[in-house]
N, C-alpha and C positions, 0 to 999 in steps of 0.2 A: 650788431645792431641791425634793425629792420625798420624801413619806412613804409607804413601802409598808407596808400593814397586813397582819398575819397573824392568828393565832388561837390559842386555847389549848384543850387537851382535858384533862379531869379525869375520872378515875375511881378505883376502889379501889386501882389499881397506882401512881398518882401523877399527875404533871402533864407534859404535852407542850406545849411552845411551838414554834410554827412560823411561818415566813413563806414560803410556798411560791412566791410571785410574785417573790421575790429570786433572781436567777441568778448564779452565781459565775464565769462565763466571763471577766470582766474583772479578777477579784481576784488579785493577785500575792502579798500578804502580809497578816497581821493581827497585832494585838497588844491587850493589855488595859490598861485604866487603872483603878486603884482610888483613890478618894479616902477617906482615913481619917476625914474630918470634913466638915462643911458649910461651912466657911470658905474652903477653898482654891478659888481660881479659876485656871484655866488658859486664858489669853487673851493676846493675839489672834495665831493663827497660821494661815497659809493657803497656797494654791498657785495658780499660774497655770494649771498643766496637770494636776494630779492631782485624782482624785475620791476622796472619803472616804465611807465607809458606817458609821453608828453604830448599835449595838444594845446596849440595857442589858441585862445578864444578871442583875444584883442591885441592888436599890434603885431610885433615880431620879436623873435628871440633868436640868437645864435647859441647853439648847444654843442659843447665839445665832450667827447666820450673817449676814454682810455681803457683798454683791457690791461689790468694790473697783473704784473709778473710776480711781485712779492709784496704781500700786504704789510709786512713789517718795515720794508725799506725798498719801495718801488724805483725802478731805473728812471732816471730823468730823461731819457731819450726815447720813451715809448711813443708809439704812433698815435697821433691825435686825430680822430675822426670828427669832422665839422659838419653840422647840419644847420640850416636856416629854416625856421618854421615861421610862416606868415599867416594871418588871419584870412587873407583872400584865397588861401588854398586850404583844402581839407586834408590834413595828414596827421598821423600819429607816429611818433618816433618811439620805438621799443628799445630800451637799454636793458640788456640781459644781465644776469648775475655775473659777478667777476669784473665789473667796470666801475670807474669813477666818472663823474660828470661835472661840468662847470657851464654856466650860462650867463648871459646878460641880455638885456632888453636892447633892441636896436630903435625903439620909439618910446618916448615917455608914456607912462601908465599902461605899459603892455601887461597882459594877464595870460598866464599859462595855467591849464588844469593838469595835474599830475595824478595818475592812477598808480596803485600799488597792489602787488599780489600778497602783501603781508600785512597782518594787523600791526598797529603802532607799537605795541609792546614787543613783538618779535623783531620789527625793524630796527628799534632801538639797540637791540642785542647784536644786530648785524651791521651796525653803523661804522664806517671808516672816514675819517676826515683828514685832509692834508691842507697845508697853507695855501693861500690863494696864489701865491707866486711859485709854488712847487713845479708846475708846469706853465708854460706860456699859453694864455688863451689865444685861439686862432679866431679872428673876427673876419667873416665874409658876409657879403650880402647876396 
C-alpha cells in the first residue's frame, strides 16, 4: 500500500484540496461510495491484478487492507493494515493488486471516490469476495 499526501489551500474564496503527486495515467474509471451511517461495513473484496485508489471527498473512512496469501483459502491470521482517510486531509490510498480491502464510514453520509486501473468488464473477472466476518475489521481514528 502507498499513501500519497496532498495539501489544502484555504482563503476567502473557499477551500481547494489537492494531491498533485497522484497521476491519472493508469486510471480507467472511477465511482463513488456513500455510507449513510457508521454501521455499514463493506468487506472483504479484492483483486489479483487490479489497483484501486481511494480518496475521501466527504467525512471519513477507516480502510483495512490485507495481502492475500492464497485466493482459494486465505489464512485467517494475515496482517491487517489500517488507514483512516479524512476529508480535512488530502490523501490518496493506493491498494495494489494481490490485496483485499474492507472499509466503513466513521461519520454518517461519508463519501469516497474510488479510482481503478481496470475497465469494469475486466475488474469483474478479477473479483474476489470473502464474508464480512472472515477477518476482523480494525477500527482506528
